[in-house]
Jmol script that loads the backbone (N, CA, C; Angstrom):
load data "model"
ATOM      1  N   UNK A   1     107.225   2.408  15.362  1.00  0.00           N
ATOM      2  CA  UNK A   1     106.911   3.943  15.461  1.00  0.00           C
ATOM      3  C   UNK A   1     105.471   4.412  14.957  1.00  0.00           C
ATOM      4  N   UNK A   2     105.209   5.495  15.424  1.00  0.00           N
ATOM      5  CA  UNK A   2     103.799   5.884  15.027  1.00  0.00           C
ATOM      6  C   UNK A   2     104.021   6.557  13.649  1.00  0.00           C
ATOM      7  N   UNK A   3     102.827   6.392  12.828  1.00  0.00           N
ATOM      8  CA  UNK A   3     102.870   7.002  11.468  1.00  0.00           C
ATOM      9  C   UNK A   3     102.797   8.549  11.690  1.00  0.00           C
ATOM     10  N   UNK A   4     102.277   9.022  12.668  1.00  0.00           N
ATOM     11  CA  UNK A   4     102.225  10.532  12.902  1.00  0.00           C
ATOM     12  C   UNK A   4     103.528  11.084  13.051  1.00  0.00           C
ATOM     13  N   UNK A   5     104.324  10.425  13.680  1.00  0.00           N
ATOM     14  CA  UNK A   5     105.764  10.877  13.894  1.00  0.00           C
ATOM     15  C   UNK A   5     106.601  10.877  12.584  1.00  0.00           C
ATOM     16  N   UNK A   6     106.531   9.733  11.777  1.00  0.00           N
ATOM     17  CA  UNK A   6     107.171   9.653  10.569  1.00  0.00           C
ATOM     18  C   UNK A   6     106.639  10.790   9.675  1.00  0.00           C
ATOM     19  N   UNK A   7     105.326  10.930   9.559  1.00  0.00           N
ATOM     20  CA  UNK A   7     104.766  11.896   8.642  1.00  0.00           C
ATOM     21  C   UNK A   7     105.084  13.207   9.144  1.00  0.00           C
ATOM     22  N   UNK A   8     105.297  13.600  10.444  1.00  0.00           N
ATOM     23  CA  UNK A   8     105.680  14.963  11.002  1.00  0.00           C
ATOM     24  C   UNK A   8     107.066  15.296  10.551  1.00  0.00           C
ATOM     25  N   UNK A   9     107.947  14.296  10.688  1.00  0.00           N
ATOM     26  CA  UNK A   9     109.270  14.470  10.421  1.00  0.00           C
ATOM     27  C   UNK A   9     109.474  14.748   8.824  1.00  0.00           C
ATOM     28  N   UNK A  10     108.727  13.972   8.110  1.00  0.00           N
ATOM     29  CA  UNK A  10     108.798  14.181   6.624  1.00  0.00           C
ATOM     30  C   UNK A  10     108.336  15.608   6.201  1.00  0.00           C
ATOM     31  N   UNK A  11     107.274  16.209   6.786  1.00  0.00           N
ATOM     32  CA  UNK A  11     106.753  17.402   6.479  1.00  0.00           C
ATOM     33  C   UNK A  11     107.739  18.440   6.927  1.00  0.00           C
ATOM     34  N   UNK A  12     108.324  18.256   8.200  1.00  0.00           N
ATOM     35  CA  UNK A  12     109.290  19.275   8.570  1.00  0.00           C
ATOM     36  C   UNK A  12     110.514  19.284   7.849  1.00  0.00           C
ATOM     37  N   UNK A  13     111.123  18.069   7.280  1.00  0.00           N
ATOM     38  CA  UNK A  13     112.152  17.967   6.327  1.00  0.00           C
ATOM     39  C   UNK A  13     111.837  18.587   4.933  1.00  0.00           C
ATOM     40  N   UNK A  14     110.760  18.530   4.431  1.00  0.00           N
ATOM     41  CA  UNK A  14     110.320  19.254   3.271  1.00  0.00           C
ATOM     42  C   UNK A  14     110.196  20.811   3.458  1.00  0.00           C
ATOM     43  N   UNK A  15     109.718  21.116   4.519  1.00  0.00           N
ATOM     44  CA  UNK A  15     109.681  22.624   4.849  1.00  0.00           C
ATOM     45  C   UNK A  15     111.083  23.130   4.912  1.00  0.00           C
ATOM     46  N   UNK A  16     111.922  22.488   5.609  1.00  0.00           N
ATOM     47  CA  UNK A  16     113.341  22.879   5.797  1.00  0.00           C
ATOM     48  C   UNK A  16     113.992  22.990   4.491  1.00  0.00           C
ATOM     49  N   UNK A  17     113.809  21.843   3.657  1.00  0.00           N
ATOM     50  CA  UNK A  17     114.420  21.820   2.238  1.00  0.00           C
ATOM     51  C   UNK A  17     113.966  23.053   1.387  1.00  0.00           C
ATOM     52  N   UNK A  18     112.542  23.292   1.390  1.00  0.00           N
ATOM     53  CA  UNK A  18     112.011  24.317   0.532  1.00  0.00           C
ATOM     54  C   UNK A  18     112.496  25.605   0.924  1.00  0.00           C
ATOM     55  N   UNK A  19     112.668  25.894   2.463  1.00  0.00           N
ATOM     56  CA  UNK A  19     113.161  27.111   2.863  1.00  0.00           C
ATOM     57  C   UNK A  19     114.536  27.402   2.421  1.00  0.00           C
ATOM     58  N   UNK A  20     115.387  26.353   2.313  1.00  0.00           N
ATOM     59  CA  UNK A  20     116.805  26.588   1.903  1.00  0.00           C
ATOM     60  C   UNK A  20     116.938  26.612   0.456  1.00  0.00           C
ATOM     61  N   UNK A  21     116.341  25.856  -0.151  1.00  0.00           N
ATOM     62  CA  UNK A  21     116.680  25.607  -1.704  1.00  0.00           C
ATOM     63  C   UNK A  21     115.340  25.887  -2.565  1.00  0.00           C
ATOM     64  N   UNK A  22     114.379  26.098  -2.112  1.00  0.00           N
ATOM     65  CA  UNK A  22     113.048  26.304  -2.820  1.00  0.00           C
ATOM     66  C   UNK A  22     113.056  27.524  -3.685  1.00  0.00           C
ATOM     67  N   UNK A  23     113.406  28.685  -3.205  1.00  0.00           N
ATOM     68  CA  UNK A  23     113.407  29.954  -4.080  1.00  0.00           C
ATOM     69  C   UNK A  23     114.521  29.723  -5.219  1.00  0.00           C
ATOM     70  N   UNK A  24     115.574  29.141  -5.106  1.00  0.00           N
ATOM     71  CA  UNK A  24     116.492  28.829  -6.089  1.00  0.00           C
ATOM     72  C   UNK A  24     115.898  27.937  -7.157  1.00  0.00           C
ATOM     73  N   UNK A  25     115.182  26.992  -6.850  1.00  0.00           N
ATOM     74  CA  UNK A  25     114.514  26.042  -7.724  1.00  0.00           C
ATOM     75  C   UNK A  25     113.485  26.850  -8.541  1.00  0.00           C
ATOM     76  N   UNK A  26     112.739  27.646  -7.869  1.00  0.00           N
ATOM     77  CA  UNK A  26     111.524  28.433  -8.402  1.00  0.00           C
ATOM     78  C   UNK A  26     112.153  29.426  -9.450  1.00  0.00           C
ATOM     79  N   UNK A  27     113.141  30.128  -9.069  1.00  0.00           N
ATOM     80  CA  UNK A  27     113.760  31.137  -9.966  1.00  0.00           C
ATOM     81  C   UNK A  27     114.296  30.616 -11.324  1.00  0.00           C
ATOM     82  N   UNK A  28     114.558  29.367 -11.372  1.00  0.00           N
ATOM     83  CA  UNK A  28     115.247  28.783 -12.550  1.00  0.00           C
ATOM     84  C   UNK A  28     114.087  28.291 -13.538  1.00  0.00           C
ATOM     85  N   UNK A  29     112.956  28.303 -13.239  1.00  0.00           N
ATOM     86  CA  UNK A  29     111.825  27.811 -13.975  1.00  0.00           C
ATOM     87  C   UNK A  29     111.345  28.948 -15.010  1.00  0.00           C
ATOM     88  N   UNK A  30     110.938  28.466 -16.114  1.00  0.00           N
ATOM     89  CA  UNK A  30     110.520  29.506 -17.245  1.00  0.00           C
ATOM     90  C   UNK A  30     109.202  30.186 -16.602  1.00  0.00           C
ATOM     91  N   UNK A  31     108.374  29.567 -16.024  1.00  0.00           N
ATOM     92  CA  UNK A  31     107.171  30.275 -15.495  1.00  0.00           C
ATOM     93  C   UNK A  31     107.547  31.326 -14.667  1.00  0.00           C
ATOM     94  N   UNK A  32     108.421  31.276 -13.800  1.00  0.00           N
ATOM     95  CA  UNK A  32     108.872  32.330 -12.768  1.00  0.00           C
ATOM     96  C   UNK A  32     109.326  33.377 -13.544  1.00  0.00           C
ATOM     97  N   UNK A  33     110.207  33.197 -14.609  1.00  0.00           N
ATOM     98  CA  UNK A  33     110.700  34.217 -15.335  1.00  0.00           C
ATOM     99  C   UNK A  33     109.665  35.054 -16.219  1.00  0.00           C
ATOM    100  N   UNK A  34     108.784  34.353 -16.781  1.00  0.00           N
ATOM    101  CA  UNK A  34     107.678  34.951 -17.455  1.00  0.00           C
ATOM    102  C   UNK A  34     106.837  35.746 -16.611  1.00  0.00           C
ATOM    103  N   UNK A  35     106.398  35.132 -15.415  1.00  0.00           N
ATOM    104  CA  UNK A  35     105.717  35.969 -14.464  1.00  0.00           C
ATOM    105  C   UNK A  35     106.185  37.144 -13.880  1.00  0.00           C
ATOM    106  N   UNK A  36     107.702  37.012 -13.702  1.00  0.00           N
ATOM    107  CA  UNK A  36     108.418  38.256 -13.287  1.00  0.00           C
ATOM    108  C   UNK A  36     108.490  39.298 -14.455  1.00  0.00           C
ATOM    109  N   UNK A  37     108.566  38.948 -15.820  1.00  0.00           N
ATOM    110  CA  UNK A  37     108.469  39.880 -16.782  1.00  0.00           C
ATOM    111  C   UNK A  37     107.261  40.511 -16.890  1.00  0.00           C
ATOM    112  N   UNK A  38     106.101  39.822 -16.709  1.00  0.00           N
ATOM    113  CA  UNK A  38     104.824  40.320 -16.758  1.00  0.00           C
ATOM    114  C   UNK A  38     104.593  41.319 -15.538  1.00  0.00           C
ATOM    115  N   UNK A  39     105.059  41.058 -14.461  1.00  0.00           N
ATOM    116  CA  UNK A  39     104.923  41.954 -13.288  1.00  0.00           C
ATOM    117  C   UNK A  39     105.729  43.333 -13.688  1.00  0.00           C
ATOM    118  N   UNK A  40     107.008  43.147 -14.258  1.00  0.00           N
ATOM    119  CA  UNK A  40     107.770  44.376 -14.659  1.00  0.00           C
ATOM    120  C   UNK A  40     106.961  45.094 -15.598  1.00  0.00           C
ATOM    121  N   UNK A  41     106.364  44.574 -16.478  1.00  0.00           N
ATOM    122  CA  UNK A  41     105.624  45.353 -17.532  1.00  0.00           C
ATOM    123  C   UNK A  41     104.386  45.907 -17.002  1.00  0.00           C
ATOM    124  N   UNK A  42     103.866  45.434 -16.064  1.00  0.00           N
ATOM    125  CA  UNK A  42     102.600  46.055 -15.336  1.00  0.00           C
ATOM    126  C   UNK A  42     103.106  47.119 -14.502  1.00  0.00           C
ATOM    127  N   UNK A  43     104.154  46.998 -13.753  1.00  0.00           N
ATOM    128  CA  UNK A  43     104.607  48.146 -12.983  1.00  0.00           C
ATOM    129  C   UNK A  43     105.100  49.300 -13.978  1.00  0.00           C
ATOM    130  N   UNK A  44     105.752  49.060 -15.060  1.00  0.00           N
ATOM    131  CA  UNK A  44     106.158  50.129 -15.946  1.00  0.00           C
ATOM    132  C   UNK A  44     104.877  50.787 -16.483  1.00  0.00           C
ATOM    133  N   UNK A  45     103.898  50.015 -16.833  1.00  0.00           N
ATOM    134  CA  UNK A  45     102.580  50.508 -17.311  1.00  0.00           C
ATOM    135  C   UNK A  45     102.058  51.423 -16.202  1.00  0.00           C
ATOM    136  N   UNK A  46     101.967  51.003 -14.958  1.00  0.00           N
ATOM    137  CA  UNK A  46     101.178  51.697 -14.016  1.00  0.00           C
ATOM    138  C   UNK A  46     101.928  53.012 -13.504  1.00  0.00           C
ATOM    139  N   UNK A  47     103.171  53.038 -13.797  1.00  0.00           N
ATOM    140  CA  UNK A  47     103.963  54.223 -13.277  1.00  0.00           C
ATOM    141  C   UNK A  47     104.649  55.191 -14.358  1.00  0.00           C
ATOM    142  N   UNK A  48     104.099  55.063 -15.557  1.00  0.00           N
ATOM    143  CA  UNK A  48     104.543  55.953 -16.768  1.00  0.00           C
ATOM    144  C   UNK A  48     103.550  56.813 -16.978  1.00  0.00           C
ATOM    145  N   UNK A  49     103.706  58.015 -17.665  1.00  0.00           N
ATOM    146  CA  UNK A  49     102.812  58.983 -18.224  1.00  0.00           C
ATOM    147  C   UNK A  49     101.950  58.460 -19.223  1.00  0.00           C
ATOM    148  N   UNK A  50     100.686  58.638 -19.522  1.00  0.00           N
ATOM    149  CA  UNK A  50      99.962  59.623 -18.757  1.00  0.00           C
ATOM    150  C   UNK A  50      99.511  58.892 -17.446  1.00  0.00           C
ATOM    151  N   UNK A  51      99.597  59.550 -16.381  1.00  0.00           N
ATOM    152  CA  UNK A  51      99.382  58.995 -14.959  1.00  0.00           C
ATOM    153  C   UNK A  51      97.888  58.849 -14.650  1.00  0.00           C
ATOM    154  N   UNK A  52      97.095  59.675 -15.174  1.00  0.00           N
ATOM    155  CA  UNK A  52      95.688  59.555 -14.742  1.00  0.00           C
ATOM    156  C   UNK A  52      94.743  59.139 -16.052  1.00  0.00           C
ATOM    157  N   UNK A  53      94.646  57.881 -16.178  1.00  0.00           N
ATOM    158  CA  UNK A  53      93.779  57.352 -17.128  1.00  0.00           C
ATOM    159  C   UNK A  53      92.747  56.547 -16.370  1.00  0.00           C
ATOM    160  N   UNK A  54      91.712  56.211 -16.906  1.00  0.00           N
ATOM    161  CA  UNK A  54      90.575  55.457 -16.325  1.00  0.00           C
ATOM    162  C   UNK A  54      91.103  54.068 -15.630  1.00  0.00           C
ATOM    163  N   UNK A  55      91.824  53.387 -16.588  1.00  0.00           N
ATOM    164  CA  UNK A  55      92.341  52.086 -16.251  1.00  0.00           C
ATOM    165  C   UNK A  55      93.408  52.127 -15.240  1.00  0.00           C
ATOM    166  N   UNK A  56      94.318  53.171 -15.182  1.00  0.00           N
ATOM    167  CA  UNK A  56      95.184  53.238 -14.109  1.00  0.00           C
ATOM    168  C   UNK A  56      94.624  53.612 -12.845  1.00  0.00           C
ATOM    169  N   UNK A  57      93.531  54.447 -12.717  1.00  0.00           N
ATOM    170  CA  UNK A  57      93.002  54.929 -11.602  1.00  0.00           C
ATOM    171  C   UNK A  57      92.184  53.579 -11.028  1.00  0.00           C
ATOM    172  N   UNK A  58      91.501  52.679 -11.745  1.00  0.00           N
ATOM    173  CA  UNK A  58      90.855  51.617 -11.369  1.00  0.00           C
ATOM    174  C   UNK A  58      92.024  50.628 -10.773  1.00  0.00           C
ATOM    175  N   UNK A  59      93.126  50.331 -11.596  1.00  0.00           N
ATOM    176  CA  UNK A  59      94.212  49.601 -11.176  1.00  0.00           C
ATOM    177  C   UNK A  59      94.652  49.867  -9.770  1.00  0.00           C
ATOM    178  N   UNK A  60      94.763  51.137  -9.368  1.00  0.00           N
ATOM    179  CA  UNK A  60      95.459  51.574  -8.195  1.00  0.00           C
ATOM    180  C   UNK A  60      94.430  51.461  -7.055  1.00  0.00           C
ATOM    181  N   UNK A  61      93.041  51.580  -7.503  1.00  0.00           N
ATOM    182  CA  UNK A  61      92.084  51.416  -6.461  1.00  0.00           C
ATOM    183  C   UNK A  61      92.039  50.016  -5.986  1.00  0.00           C
ATOM    184  N   UNK A  62      92.068  49.051  -7.034  1.00  0.00           N
ATOM    185  CA  UNK A  62      92.206  47.672  -6.610  1.00  0.00           C
ATOM    186  C   UNK A  62      93.305  47.221  -5.828  1.00  0.00           C
ATOM    187  N   UNK A  63      94.468  47.890  -6.250  1.00  0.00           N
ATOM    188  CA  UNK A  63      95.749  47.576  -5.439  1.00  0.00           C
ATOM    189  C   UNK A  63      95.632  48.000  -4.006  1.00  0.00           C
ATOM    190  N   UNK A  64      94.991  49.118  -3.809  1.00  0.00           N
ATOM    191  CA  UNK A  64      94.822  49.657  -2.532  1.00  0.00           C
ATOM    192  C   UNK A  64      93.819  48.912  -1.651  1.00  0.00           C
ATOM    193  N   UNK A  65      92.780  48.394  -2.405  1.00  0.00           N
ATOM    194  CA  UNK A  65      91.777  47.701  -1.568  1.00  0.00           C
ATOM    195  C   UNK A  65      92.313  46.270  -1.268  1.00  0.00           C
ATOM    196  N   UNK A  66      93.141  45.633  -2.173  1.00  0.00           N
ATOM    197  CA  UNK A  66      93.623  44.389  -1.842  1.00  0.00           C
ATOM    198  C   UNK A  66      94.757  44.532  -0.758  1.00  0.00           C
ATOM    199  N   UNK A  67      95.517  45.528  -0.798  1.00  0.00           N
ATOM    200  CA  UNK A  67      96.614  45.714   0.268  1.00  0.00           C
ATOM    201  C   UNK A  67      95.933  46.009   1.671  1.00  0.00           C
ATOM    202  N   UNK A  68      94.896  46.704   1.634  1.00  0.00           N
ATOM    203  CA  UNK A  68      94.137  47.161   2.816  1.00  0.00           C
ATOM    204  C   UNK A  68      93.528  45.864   3.453  1.00  0.00           C
ATOM    205  N   UNK A  69      92.783  45.029   2.646  1.00  0.00           N
ATOM    206  CA  UNK A  69      92.138  43.905   3.137  1.00  0.00           C
ATOM    207  C   UNK A  69      93.210  42.963   3.778  1.00  0.00           C
ATOM    208  N   UNK A  70      94.294  42.779   2.978  1.00  0.00           N
ATOM    209  CA  UNK A  70      95.319  41.874   3.510  1.00  0.00           C
ATOM    210  C   UNK A  70      95.961  42.223   4.654  1.00  0.00           C
ATOM    211  N   UNK A  71      96.224  43.538   4.839  1.00  0.00           N
ATOM    212  CA  UNK A  71      96.816  43.927   6.134  1.00  0.00           C
ATOM    213  C   UNK A  71      95.858  43.837   7.195  1.00  0.00           C
ATOM    214  N   UNK A  72      94.632  44.250   6.983  1.00  0.00           N
ATOM    215  CA  UNK A  72      93.586  44.157   8.025  1.00  0.00           C
ATOM    216  C   UNK A  72      93.437  42.685   8.384  1.00  0.00           C
ATOM    217  N   UNK A  73      93.296  41.830   7.630  1.00  0.00           N
ATOM    218  CA  UNK A  73      93.124  40.304   7.892  1.00  0.00           C
ATOM    219  C   UNK A  73      94.413  39.700   8.660  1.00  0.00           C
ATOM    220  N   UNK A  74      95.508  40.246   8.205  1.00  0.00           N
ATOM    221  CA  UNK A  74      96.928  39.790   8.796  1.00  0.00           C
ATOM    222  C   UNK A  74      96.913  40.268  10.311  1.00  0.00           C
ATOM    223  N   UNK A  75      96.497  41.506  10.556  1.00  0.00           N
ATOM    224  CA  UNK A  75      96.671  42.192  11.858  1.00  0.00           C
ATOM    225  C   UNK A  75      95.471  41.458  12.738  1.00  0.00           C
ATOM    226  N   UNK A  76      94.409  41.166  12.177  1.00  0.00           N
ATOM    227  CA  UNK A  76      93.318  40.388  12.851  1.00  0.00           C
ATOM    228  C   UNK A  76      93.894  38.937  13.404  1.00  0.00           C
ATOM    229  N   UNK A  77      94.446  38.329  12.481  1.00  0.00           N
ATOM    230  CA  UNK A  77      94.945  37.067  12.700  1.00  0.00           C
ATOM    231  C   UNK A  77      96.025  37.188  13.940  1.00  0.00           C
ATOM    232  N   UNK A  78      96.795  38.038  13.798  1.00  0.00           N
ATOM    233  CA  UNK A  78      97.929  38.318  14.741  1.00  0.00           C
ATOM    234  C   UNK A  78      97.269  38.604  16.218  1.00  0.00           C
ATOM    235  N   UNK A  79      96.247  39.520  16.145  1.00  0.00           N
ATOM    236  CA  UNK A  79      95.784  39.732  17.401  1.00  0.00           C
ATOM    237  C   UNK A  79      95.060  38.565  18.174  1.00  0.00           C
ATOM    238  N   UNK A  80      94.448  37.772  17.361  1.00  0.00           N
ATOM    239  CA  UNK A  80      93.844  36.544  17.779  1.00  0.00           C
ATOM    240  C   UNK A  80      94.867  35.648  18.512  1.00  0.00           C
ATOM    241  N   UNK A  81      96.049  35.583  18.112  1.00  0.00           N
ATOM    242  CA  UNK A  81      97.070  34.753  18.777  1.00  0.00           C
ATOM    243  C   UNK A  81      97.752  35.213  19.920  1.00  0.00           C
TER     244      UNK A  81
END
end "model"
wireframe off; spacefill off
backbone 0.3
color backbone group
């Protein structure tokens, strides 16, 4: 058999396994829980009074820029295909 076929089936098997069981394995890790807690703290910080502070305005501007660039690049990639 060709090594490319074996390698292809191995990669496909890993992808299917991660699709089915990967998120469960990730959610059980300490790092996942720690990062989720950090994200919850950031969300609470960004959405509680006082709403208009310099740090929060800069934070939301950065979030909007990153979201806009991500959507633009995603749509450009979709249009190319």
